[in-house]
Each structure stands twice: as C-alpha cells, then as structure tokens.
MARGUGU-414025 format. One record per residue (C-alpha): x, y, z; residue in three letters. Coordinates in Angstrom, 3 decimals, always signed. Each point is the difference from the previous one (the first is absolute). Example, Ala and Ser with C-alpha at 12.3 -4.5 7.8 and 13.67 -1.06 7.14 Angstrom:
BEGIN
xx = +12.300, yy = -4.500, zz = +7.800, type = Ala
xx = +1.370, yy = +3.440, zz = -0.660, type = Ser
REM end
This chain:
BEGIN
xx = -0.003, yy = -0.003, zz = +0.000, type = Val
xx = +2.815, yy = +2.389, zz = +0.950, type = Ile
xx = +1.792, yy = -0.785, zz = -3.279, type = Ser
xx = -3.147, yy = +0.570, zz = -2.054, type = Met
xx = -0.929, yy = +3.275, zz = +1.680, type = Thr
xx = +3.631, yy = +1.129, zz = +0.295, type = Lys
xx = -0.878, yy = +1.191, zz = +3.485, type = Ser
xx = +2.655, yy = +1.726, zz = +2.098, type = Lys
xx = -2.336, yy = +0.472, zz = +2.911, type = Asn
xx = +1.539, yy = -1.874, zz = +2.979, type = Lys
xx = -3.309, yy = -0.019, zz = +1.850, type = Lys
xx = -1.718, yy = -1.839, zz = -2.878, type = Ile
xx = +2.957, yy = -2.342, zz = -0.377, type = Glu
xx = -0.125, yy = -0.996, zz = +3.666, type = Asp
xx = -3.719, yy = -0.705, zz = -0.232, type = His
xx = +0.568, yy = -2.279, zz = -3.024, type = Ile
xx = +3.090, yy = -1.690, zz = +1.426, type = Phe
xx = -1.947, yy = -0.986, zz = +3.115, type = Phe
xx = -2.510, yy = -2.139, zz = -1.918, type = Phe
xx = +2.360, yy = -2.988, zz = -0.063, type = Gly
xx = +0.446, yy = +0.072, zz = +3.769, type = Glu
xx = -3.732, yy = +0.298, zz = +0.624, type = Arg
xx = -0.748, yy = -2.988, zz = -2.247, type = Met
xx = +2.812, yy = -2.126, zz = +1.465, type = Ser
xx = -1.108, yy = +0.286, zz = +3.624, type = Val
xx = -3.601, yy = -0.920, zz = -0.911, type = Lys
xx = +1.171, yy = -3.053, zz = -1.933, type = Ile
xx = +2.312, yy = -1.169, zz = +2.798, type = Leu
xx = -2.611, yy = +0.524, zz = +2.719, type = Ala
xx = -2.556, yy = -1.952, zz = -2.060, type = Gln
xx = +2.485, yy = -2.794, zz = -0.601, type = His
xx = +0.745, yy = -0.332, zz = +3.734, type = Leu
xx = -3.738, yy = +0.021, zz = +0.787, type = Ser
xx = -0.526, yy = -2.866, zz = -2.468, type = Met
xx = +2.686, yy = -1.920, zz = +1.897, type = Lys
xx = -1.931, yy = +0.543, zz = +3.222, type = Gly
xx = +2.263, yy = +2.770, zz = +1.297, type = Ile
xx = -1.851, yy = +3.130, zz = +1.051, type = Lys
xx = +1.530, yy = +3.034, zz = -1.675, type = Ala
xx = -1.021, yy = +3.541, zz = -0.803, type = Glu
xx = +1.436, yy = +2.290, zz = -2.671, type = Ser
xx = +0.630, yy = +3.670, zz = +0.730, type = Arg
xx = +1.405, yy = +2.990, zz = -1.817, type = Ile
xx = +2.963, yy = +1.306, zz = +2.015, type = Ser
xx = -1.387, yy = +3.542, zz = +0.049, type = Gly
xx = -3.199, yy = -1.326, zz = +1.608, type = Asp
xx = +1.879, yy = -1.543, zz = +2.929, type = Val
xx = +1.881, yy = +3.157, zz = +0.924, type = Gly
xx = +2.800, yy = +0.149, zz = -2.575, type = Met
xx = -0.318, yy = +3.794, zz = -0.480, type = Ile
xx = +2.655, yy = +1.875, zz = -2.015, type = Thr
xx = +0.738, yy = +3.460, zz = -1.259, type = Asn
xx = -1.121, yy = +0.938, zz = -3.526, type = Ser
xx = +3.392, yy = -0.471, zz = -1.719, type = Glu
xx = -1.419, yy = -2.290, zz = -2.694, type = Phe
xx = +2.497, yy = -2.559, zz = -1.258, type = Gly
xx = +2.303, yy = +0.470, zz = +2.971, type = Ala
xx = -2.290, yy = +0.311, zz = +3.018, type = Ala
xx = +1.162, yy = +0.143, zz = +3.604, type = Glu
xx = -1.859, yy = -1.567, zz = +2.933, type = Ile
xx = -1.434, yy = +2.357, zz = +2.622, type = Leu
xx = +1.026, yy = -0.522, zz = +3.621, type = Asp
xx = -3.583, yy = -0.311, zz = +1.236, type = Glu
xx = -0.506, yy = -3.074, zz = -2.251, type = Ser
xx = +1.641, yy = -2.458, zz = +2.386, type = Phe
xx = -2.631, yy = +0.298, zz = +2.716, type = Glu
xx = -2.819, yy = -0.145, zz = -2.572, type = Lys
xx = +1.419, yy = -3.122, zz = -1.664, type = Ile
xx = +0.248, yy = -1.835, zz = +3.317, type = Asn
xx = -3.600, yy = +0.935, zz = +0.874, type = Tyr
xx = -1.502, yy = -0.856, zz = -3.395, type = Glu
xx = +1.684, yy = -3.421, zz = -0.214, type = Leu
xx = -1.510, yy = -1.046, zz = +3.343, type = Thr
xx = -3.443, yy = +0.304, zz = -1.588, type = Lys
xx = +0.732, yy = -2.545, zz = -2.737, type = Ile
xx = -1.219, yy = -3.561, zz = +0.641, type = Lys
xx = +2.414, yy = -2.525, zz = -1.448, type = Gly
xx = +3.164, yy = +0.541, zz = -1.974, type = Ile
xx = +0.310, yy = +3.574, zz = -1.363, type = Pro
xx = +1.118, yy = +0.127, zz = -3.657, type = Ile
xx = +1.220, yy = +3.570, zz = -0.562, type = Ile
xx = +0.969, yy = +1.763, zz = -3.221, type = Thr
xx = +3.653, yy = +0.987, zz = -0.262, type = Gly
xx = +1.542, yy = +2.630, zz = -2.195, type = Phe
xx = -1.565, yy = +3.091, zz = +1.655, type = Gly
xx = -2.944, yy = +1.396, zz = +1.942, type = Gly
xx = -2.349, yy = +2.976, zz = -0.124, type = Lys
xx = +0.461, yy = +3.665, zz = +0.691, type = Asp
xx = -2.176, yy = +2.075, zz = +2.371, type = Cys
xx = -2.427, yy = +0.589, zz = -2.909, type = Asn
xx = -0.471, yy = -3.725, zz = -0.628, type = Gly
xx = +2.025, yy = -0.025, zz = -3.217, type = Glu
xx = +2.184, yy = -3.007, zz = -0.762, type = Phe
xx = +3.749, yy = +0.637, zz = +0.403, type = Thr
xx = +2.977, yy = -2.223, zz = -0.754, type = Thr
xx = +3.409, yy = -0.284, zz = +1.585, type = Phe
xx = +3.174, yy = -0.214, zz = -2.034, type = Ser
xx = +1.713, yy = -3.306, zz = -0.920, type = Arg
xx = -0.417, yy = -2.717, zz = +2.640, type = Gly
xx = -3.329, yy = +1.424, zz = +1.093, type = Gly
xx = -1.613, yy = -3.353, zz = +0.862, type = Ser
xx = +2.897, yy = -1.050, zz = +2.266, type = Asp
xx = -0.145, yy = +3.447, zz = +1.565, type = Tyr
xx = -3.698, yy = -0.431, zz = +0.789, type = Val
xx = +0.754, yy = -3.351, zz = +1.683, type = Ala
xx = +2.673, yy = +1.670, zz = +2.109, type = Ser
xx = -2.322, yy = +2.869, zz = +0.932, type = Leu
xx = -2.761, yy = -2.386, zz = +1.071, type = Ile
xx = +2.503, yy = -2.104, zz = +1.950, type = Gly
xx = +1.214, yy = +3.092, zz = +1.828, type = Ala
xx = -3.548, yy = +1.204, zz = +0.667, type = Ala
xx = -1.053, yy = -3.271, zz = +1.682, type = Val
xx = +3.356, yy = -0.525, zz = +1.797, type = Gln
xx = +0.586, yy = -3.294, zz = -1.806, type = Ala
xx = +2.570, yy = -2.503, zz = +1.322, type = Glu
xx = +1.548, yy = -0.052, zz = -3.485, type = Arg
xx = -0.674, yy = +1.163, zz = -3.543, type = Ile
xx = +0.378, yy = -2.460, zz = -2.905, type = Glu
xx = +0.770, yy = +1.195, zz = -3.518, type = Ile
xx = -0.548, yy = -2.764, zz = -2.575, type = Trp
xx = +2.018, yy = +0.403, zz = -3.210, type = Thr
xx = +1.345, yy = -2.174, zz = -2.842, type = Glu
xx = +3.512, yy = -0.434, zz = +1.521, type = Val
xx = +1.421, yy = -1.664, zz = +3.090, type = Asn
xx = +0.337, yy = +3.150, zz = +2.078, type = Gly
xx = +2.628, yy = +2.741, zz = -0.254, type = Val
xx = +2.992, yy = -1.186, zz = -2.021, type = Met
xx = +3.699, yy = +0.883, zz = +0.397, type = Thr
xx = -0.185, yy = +1.507, zz = -3.482, type = Thr
xx = -1.921, yy = -0.373, zz = -3.265, type = Asn
xx = +0.122, yy = -3.747, zz = -0.825, type = Pro
xx = -0.338, yy = +0.845, zz = -3.716, type = Gln
xx = +3.498, yy = +1.508, zz = +0.219, type = Ile
xx = +1.571, yy = -2.262, zz = +2.647, type = Val
xx = -1.243, yy = -3.608, zz = -0.054, type = Lys
xx = +1.599, yy = -0.577, zz = +3.447, type = Glu
xx = -2.296, yy = +2.578, zz = +1.607, type = Ala
xx = -1.786, yy = -1.367, zz = +3.047, type = Lys
xx = -2.756, yy = +0.927, zz = +2.409, type = Thr
xx = +0.881, yy = +2.156, zz = +2.994, type = Ile
xx = -1.663, yy = -1.684, zz = +2.984, type = Pro
xx = +0.116, yy = +3.014, zz = +2.334, type = Leu
xx = +0.576, yy = +3.679, zz = -0.616, type = Leu
xx = -0.804, yy = +3.290, zz = +1.686, type = Thr
xx = -2.544, yy = +2.603, zz = -1.022, type = Phe
xx = +2.863, yy = +2.348, zz = -0.849, type = Asn
xx = +1.676, yy = -2.572, zz = -2.218, type = Glu
xx = -3.268, yy = -0.836, zz = -1.761, type = Ala
xx = -0.788, yy = +3.706, zz = -0.510, type = Ser
xx = +3.373, yy = +0.662, zz = -1.654, type = Glu
xx = -0.353, yy = -3.048, zz = -2.267, type = Leu
xx = -3.522, yy = +0.944, zz = -0.997, type = Ala
xx = +0.859, yy = +3.639, zz = -0.672, type = Tyr
xx = +3.013, yy = -0.876, zz = -2.118, type = Phe
xx = -1.628, yy = -2.482, zz = -2.304, type = Gly
xx = -1.054, yy = -3.215, zz = +1.733, type = Ala
xx = -3.376, yy = -0.597, zz = -1.660, type = Lys
xx = -1.440, yy = -2.427, zz = +2.568, type = Val
xx = -1.009, yy = +2.851, zz = +2.325, type = Leu
xx = -0.862, yy = +3.630, zz = -0.496, type = His
xx = +1.858, yy = +2.322, zz = +2.440, type = Pro
xx = -3.309, yy = +1.266, zz = +1.426, type = Lys
xx = -1.330, yy = -3.483, zz = +0.695, type = Thr
xx = +1.759, yy = -0.583, zz = +3.261, type = Ile
xx = -0.280, yy = +3.495, zz = +1.492, type = Ile
xx = -3.283, yy = -0.697, zz = +1.865, type = Pro
xx = +1.534, yy = -3.210, zz = +1.350, type = Ala
xx = +3.120, yy = +1.841, zz = +1.113, type = Ile
xx = -2.059, yy = +2.570, zz = +1.881, type = Asn
xx = -1.798, yy = -2.788, zz = +1.918, type = Lys
xx = +3.000, yy = -2.369, zz = +0.285, type = Asn
xx = -1.879, yy = -2.793, zz = -1.776, type = Ile
xx = +2.106, yy = -2.704, zz = -1.754, type = Pro
xx = -0.581, yy = -0.372, zz = -3.751, type = Val
xx = +0.211, yy = -3.387, zz = -1.730, type = Lys
xx = +0.673, yy = -0.110, zz = -3.744, type = Val
xx = -1.172, yy = -3.310, zz = -1.411, type = Leu
xx = -0.491, yy = -1.781, zz = -3.344, type = Asn
xx = -3.566, yy = -0.660, zz = -1.146, type = Thr
xx = +1.188, yy = -2.872, zz = -2.232, type = Phe
xx = +2.197, yy = -1.600, zz = +2.724, type = Glu
xx = -1.972, yy = +0.535, zz = +3.208, type = Pro
xx = +2.222, yy = -2.430, zz = +1.935, type = Glu
xx = +3.069, yy = +2.192, zz = -0.569, type = Asn
xx = +1.004, yy = +1.981, zz = +3.110, type = Glu
xx = +0.598, yy = +3.206, zz = -1.982, type = Gly
xx = +1.413, yy = +3.080, zz = +1.711, type = Ser
xx = -0.879, yy = +1.634, zz = +3.334, type = Thr
xx = +0.483, yy = +3.730, zz = +0.420, type = Ile
xx = +0.359, yy = +1.161, zz = +3.607, type = Val
xx = +0.725, yy = +3.252, zz = +1.795, type = Cys
xx = +3.416, yy = -1.003, zz = +1.429, type = Asp
xx = +2.361, yy = -2.941, zz = -0.009, type = Glu
xx = +3.592, yy = -0.637, zz = +1.020, type = Val
xx = +2.296, yy = +2.264, zz = -2.058, type = Cys
xx = +2.494, yy = -2.279, zz = -1.805, type = Thr
xx = +1.620, yy = +2.656, zz = -2.183, type = Gln
xx = -0.370, yy = -2.324, zz = -2.993, type = Thr
xx = -1.467, yy = +0.672, zz = -3.423, type = Val
xx = -3.540, yy = -1.375, zz = -0.377, type = Lys
xx = -0.877, yy = +0.944, zz = -3.540, type = Ala
xx = +0.730, yy = +2.113, zz = -3.074, type = Ile
xx = -2.652, yy = +1.879, zz = -1.926, type = Ser
xx = +0.211, yy = +2.502, zz = -2.849, type = Tyr
xx = -1.954, yy = +2.663, zz = -1.791, type = Lys
xx = +0.613, yy = +0.775, zz = -3.685, type = Arg
xx = -0.800, yy = +3.104, zz = -2.009, type = Gly
xx = +1.418, yy = +2.458, zz = +2.526, type = Ile
xx = +0.703, yy = +3.617, zz = -0.853, type = Ile
xx = +2.706, yy = +1.949, zz = +1.829, type = Ile
xx = -0.446, yy = +3.736, zz = +0.375, type = Ile
xx = +3.072, yy = +2.028, zz = +0.961, type = Asp
xx = -0.650, yy = +3.507, zz = +1.314, type = Val
xx = +3.114, yy = +2.135, zz = +0.354, type = Lys
xx = +0.379, yy = +3.576, zz = +1.176, type = Ser
xx = +2.634, yy = +2.014, zz = +1.907, type = Ser
xx = -2.927, yy = +1.707, zz = +1.695, type = Arg
xx = -0.470, yy = -3.209, zz = +2.053, type = Met
xx = +3.219, yy = +0.692, zz = +1.915, type = Leu
xx = -0.961, yy = +0.767, zz = +3.614, type = Asn
xx = -3.457, yy = +1.024, zz = -1.236, type = Ala
xx = -3.051, yy = -0.612, zz = +2.162, type = His
xx = -3.150, yy = -1.269, zz = -1.730, type = Gly
xx = +1.561, yy = -0.919, zz = -3.357, type = Phe
xx = -0.852, yy = -3.710, zz = +0.345, type = Leu
xx = -3.524, yy = +0.979, zz = +1.036, type = Ala
xx = -0.419, yy = +1.895, zz = -3.253, type = Lys
xx = +1.071, yy = -3.086, zz = -1.961, type = Ile
xx = -2.436, yy = -2.313, zz = +1.764, type = Phe
xx = -2.840, yy = +2.499, zz = -0.288, type = Glu
xx = +0.236, yy = -0.573, zz = -3.766, type = Val
xx = -0.259, yy = -3.786, zz = +0.403, type = Phe
xx = -2.870, yy = +0.385, zz = +2.469, type = Ala
xx = -1.844, yy = +2.276, zz = -2.412, type = Lys
xx = -0.048, yy = -2.745, zz = -2.641, type = Tyr
xx = -0.531, yy = -2.840, zz = +2.511, type = Lys
xx = +3.298, yy = -1.604, zz = -0.933, type = Lys
xx = +1.735, yy = -2.159, zz = +2.602, type = Ser
xx = +3.798, yy = -0.349, zz = +0.182, type = Val
xx = +1.515, yy = -3.447, zz = +0.519, type = Asp
xx = +3.575, yy = +0.947, zz = +0.895, type = Met
xx = +1.815, yy = +3.221, zz = +0.779, type = Ile
xx = +3.679, yy = +0.945, zz = +0.357, type = Ala
xx = +1.229, yy = +3.516, zz = +0.840, type = Thr
xx = +3.230, yy = +1.985, zz = +0.018, type = Ser
xx = +0.659, yy = +3.685, zz = +0.702, type = Glu
xx = -1.157, yy = +1.116, zz = -3.458, type = Ile
xx = -1.767, yy = -2.998, zz = -1.518, type = Lys
xx = -3.016, yy = -2.233, zz = +0.621, type = Val
xx = -0.516, yy = -3.283, zz = -1.879, type = Ser
xx = -3.439, yy = -1.648, zz = +0.097, type = Met
xx = -1.539, yy = -3.060, zz = -1.563, type = Ser
xx = -3.576, yy = -0.340, zz = -1.243, type = Ile
xx = -1.696, yy = -3.029, zz = -1.535, type = Asp
xx = -1.954, yy = +1.488, zz = -2.932, type = Cys
xx = -0.045, yy = +3.064, zz = -2.188, type = Asp
xx = -3.544, yy = +1.244, zz = +0.830, type = Asp
xx = +0.105, yy = +3.785, zz = +0.035, type = Asn
xx = +3.789, yy = -0.165, zz = -0.440, type = Leu
xx = +0.137, yy = +2.916, zz = -2.439, type = Arg
xx = -2.032, yy = +2.221, zz = +2.296, type = Lys
xx = +2.219, yy = -0.915, zz = +2.990, type = Ile
xx = +3.172, yy = +0.692, zz = -1.941, type = Ile
xx = -1.310, yy = +3.310, zz = -1.265, type = Arg
xx = -0.671, yy = +1.198, zz = +3.543, type = Glu
xx = +3.272, yy = -1.322, zz = +1.415, type = Leu
xx = +1.959, yy = +1.838, zz = -2.695, type = Lys
xx = -1.307, yy = +3.267, zz = +1.458, type = Lys
xx = +2.157, yy = -0.552, zz = +3.089, type = Ile
xx = +2.877, yy = -2.230, zz = -1.157, type = Ala
xx = +1.754, yy = -1.882, zz = -2.785, type = Asn
xx = -1.690, yy = -3.337, zz = -0.698, type = Val
xx = +1.314, yy = -3.177, zz = -1.585, type = Lys
xx = -2.080, yy = -3.091, zz = -0.844, type = Ile
xx = +1.275, yy = -3.594, zz = -0.288, type = Ser
xx = -2.373, yy = -2.687, zz = -1.184, type = Lys
xx = +0.133, yy = -3.811, zz = -0.363, type = Asn
xx = +1.239, yy = -0.592, zz = +3.528, type = Lys
xx = -0.949, yy = -2.610, zz = +2.592, type = Ala
xx = +0.060, yy = -0.279, zz = +3.790, type = Ile
xx = +1.372, yy = -3.139, zz = +1.635, type = Ile
xx = -1.184, yy = -0.421, zz = +3.587, type = Cys
xx = +1.997, yy = -2.285, zz = +2.310, type = Val
xx = -2.113, yy = -0.721, zz = +3.095, type = Val
xx = +0.781, yy = -1.394, zz = +3.447, type = Gly
xx = -0.530, yy = +1.287, zz = +3.529, type = Gln
xx = +3.282, yy = +1.477, zz = +1.280, type = Gly
xx = +2.037, yy = -0.449, zz = -3.213, type = Ile
xx = +1.256, yy = +3.584, zz = +0.091, type = Asn
xx = +1.943, yy = -0.939, zz = +3.126, type = Asn
xx = +1.662, yy = -2.965, zz = -1.716, type = Asn
xx = +3.060, yy = +1.278, zz = -1.886, type = Ile
xx = +0.453, yy = -3.360, zz = -1.684, type = Phe
xx = -3.368, yy = +0.380, zz = -1.747, type = Val
xx = +1.034, yy = +3.377, zz = -1.420, type = Thr
xx = +3.365, yy = -1.351, zz = -1.063, type = Glu
xx = -1.621, yy = -2.959, zz = -1.740, type = Lys
xx = -2.509, yy = +2.191, zz = -1.832, type = Ile
xx = +2.526, yy = +2.379, zz = -1.494, type = Phe
xx = +2.633, yy = -2.678, zz = -0.513, type = Gly
xx = -2.499, yy = -2.157, zz = -1.919, type = Ser
xx = -1.149, yy = +2.932, zz = -2.168, type = Leu
xx = +3.585, yy = +0.917, zz = -0.818, type = Arg
xx = +0.597, yy = -3.545, zz = -1.229, type = Glu
xx = -2.875, yy = +0.154, zz = -2.452, type = Ile
xx = +0.867, yy = +3.540, zz = -1.055, type = Asn
xx = -3.225, yy = +1.593, zz = +1.298, type = Thr
xx = +0.281, yy = +3.686, zz = +0.824, type = Thr
xx = -2.016, yy = +1.281, zz = +2.948, type = Val
xx = -1.266, yy = +3.500, zz = -0.772, type = Glu
xx = -1.801, yy = +0.722, zz = +3.279, type = Met
xx = -0.159, yy = -1.610, zz = +3.451, type = Val
xx = -2.321, yy = +0.432, zz = +2.982, type = Ser
xx = -0.263, yy = -1.763, zz = +3.340, type = Gln
xx = -3.147, yy = +0.370, zz = +2.019, type = Cys
xx = +0.067, yy = +1.288, zz = +3.563, type = Tyr
xx = -1.814, yy = -3.048, zz = +1.411, type = Asp
xx = +2.958, yy = -2.122, zz = -1.088, type = Asn
xx = -1.918, yy = -2.429, zz = -2.185, type = Val
xx = +1.108, yy = +0.591, zz = -3.597, type = Ser
xx = +2.721, yy = +1.188, zz = -2.372, type = Ile
xx = -1.270, yy = +1.469, zz = -3.264, type = Asn
xx = +2.088, yy = +0.344, zz = -3.157, type = Leu
xx = -0.719, yy = +1.724, zz = -3.314, type = Val
xx = +1.424, yy = -1.739, zz = -3.072, type = Ile
xx = -0.692, yy = -0.188, zz = -3.728, type = Glu
xx = -3.254, yy = -1.811, zz = -1.009, type = Asn
xx = +1.968, yy = -2.355, zz = -2.210, type = Ser
xx = +2.043, yy = -1.286, zz = +2.970, type = Lys
xx = -2.930, yy = -1.102, zz = +2.192, type = Val
xx = -0.065, yy = -3.733, zz = -0.686, type = Glu
xx = +3.756, yy = -0.433, zz = +0.186, type = Lys
xx = +0.144, yy = +2.011, zz = +3.208, type = Thr
xx = -2.854, yy = -1.813, zz = +1.732, type = Val
xx = +1.469, yy = -3.415, zz = -0.864, type = Lys
xx = +3.400, yy = +1.021, zz = +1.245, type = Cys
xx = -1.183, yy = +1.517, zz = +3.299, type = Leu
xx = -2.359, yy = -2.890, zz = +0.708, type = His
xx = +2.806, yy = -2.486, zz = -0.508, type = Lys
xx = +2.449, yy = +1.924, zz = +2.219, type = Glu
xx = -2.342, yy = +1.127, zz = +2.760, type = Leu
xx = -2.761, yy = -2.638, zz = +0.248, type = Ile
xx = +1.078, yy = -3.243, zz = -1.715, type = Gln
xx = +2.560, yy = -0.867, zz = +2.686, type = Leu
REM end
C-alpha cells in the first residue's frame, strides 16, 4: 500500500505496518485455544504500552510501566501481546525502531518484575563473532549487560541495543535462545559477573563515515564542542565514536542521512574533512582495558596483517576497545582477532 501510494507519512506507515502484528496475535491466541490453552490476544497500546508521537521511532513513556502491570492482571489466561510498537496518547499506532518486538518483551518483563526475560531468535544465543565470517565462532554462555550493549550497538544483529535497557534498569536476567533448537542453553545476560579481563566477543559495523572538524579556534575555547554537537542534535544524528585533540575533533557516524546539511553548518565554524567506506571493529570483554596483553595482541595482530587503525576509543566503563579501519579489511581483521583473542 505504501509503495502504491508513495506515502511518506510516518503516521500512516505505522498504522499499516501494525496490521501484521495484530493478525499474528489473533492467530496465535486462536491456535492455543484450539489446543485447550486459554489465551487472549491484545494490542500492546491497549495494555498500557503508551509512547510519544515520534512515528517510526517511538519512545515509551515512563507512566506506561504501572499501566502495563495493571492491565495484564485483568487478562484471564496467557496474554498474547503485539510487539513492534504501541499507541500514543491519541490512540494512534506507533512503532519502535529495529528490534521493536524484542524491546516490547523486555518492557513487559520489566513492568511485571519478571524473574527473567527470554528472547527467542534463530541462533544459539550471542556468538563470539559473526559465524558467517568465522566458522569457529561459538555461543557465549554468560555475559554482562554492558558487554551485550556494546556488541549490539556495534553490529551484533541478535539483539538491538535498546532491547536490554528495561531489563538493565530492573536487574532482570535476559536469556537469548534458539527457536529451532529449544534444548540449546543459549546465552544469559546478567547485570554483573566476575571480571576476568578476557575478550568475550568481536563485533563490527560497516559503512562508517568519519567526520574531522579542525579549527585553531578550539584551542582553550569554551563551548566549541557544544556548538559542534548542537549541529548533530539538530539533525537527530548520533555519533558512534569520538576522539579529540587541542584543535581537532574526529567523529564517526553510521549513515549519510542529512550529511550534506550537517557538513554545511559545520563549515561555518571550522574546516571539515569527510572519509567514507570505513568500519568499526569492537572488541568486547569486561575489564579488558586493564589487561595490557589484550591491547598488545590487538595491535600486534593488526600489524601482522597490515591493517591500519585510523581511530581508537576505549569506553570509560572498561568493557570495549573500538577501532576504525577500512571497510575492505573487516573480514580479515575479524578472523585474525578472533583467532588471537578468543580461539585459545
């Protein structure tokens, strides 16, 4: 319908996109009823999943949690709830971004103070890296919320970064399991575990753009960085990585939406250089920044395969090391680092 009408109205798109969810829950509830299992289908927005009106990228409202808990107690039998989104205060259908159905499960789990949240996928949990690149990749039995968040943000497709936030806030473990191999133990994501200072996994994100902003006016200037980020905020563009010096700021973004407009505004205050066809490699493990042998192995391995690191960042919570390299070097780099850091 959207293709035929060439609609660019996000509100209409969300209404149409929600039809599949509404049909699916009715079919599943009916199937369970035919099996003698009492079940009731509900639209998420009708059980308290209230969002703002940012169609296509809605955000849950804080007051939703209490409403969800109350509404679910009124359902007799197993509640079958639509994923993907909710409704705004005007009763209009809204959708979340990618991973919306898993996010809804996490929100409901947090609202009812569940013992655990289970996310059923098509893989055996969170893997040490993409098995399509490294056939020796294996399931990670246990990882922390911070580790899972870094992996999800930097390319691991099994979870969307937002999925586990509600669980983190309520300290609820998240199990990632395989629909087609239900006997597999999968992965468990917990708030904390013993810090081993070892590498758990390697993820990556292709198609990265590096923006270098350089100006002598940055030197000892107050508020210059704020001006830069005001431009990104204006166009709702998030920054993945950032590195700064006295007169230069380097930032990475993951798509070129509104890039021309952003560059045009940045050029009013500084010199700007763009580098495309880059990738971010994310090496993840609680405490690895305190392990000098990990850092030595990373850069020693990359030197051996002639991979140049163009930008580096280490997060404050000591859980990841992020590297910017050429897009064309991703597979070789991931294979090398996985072999040296994980296949021990």
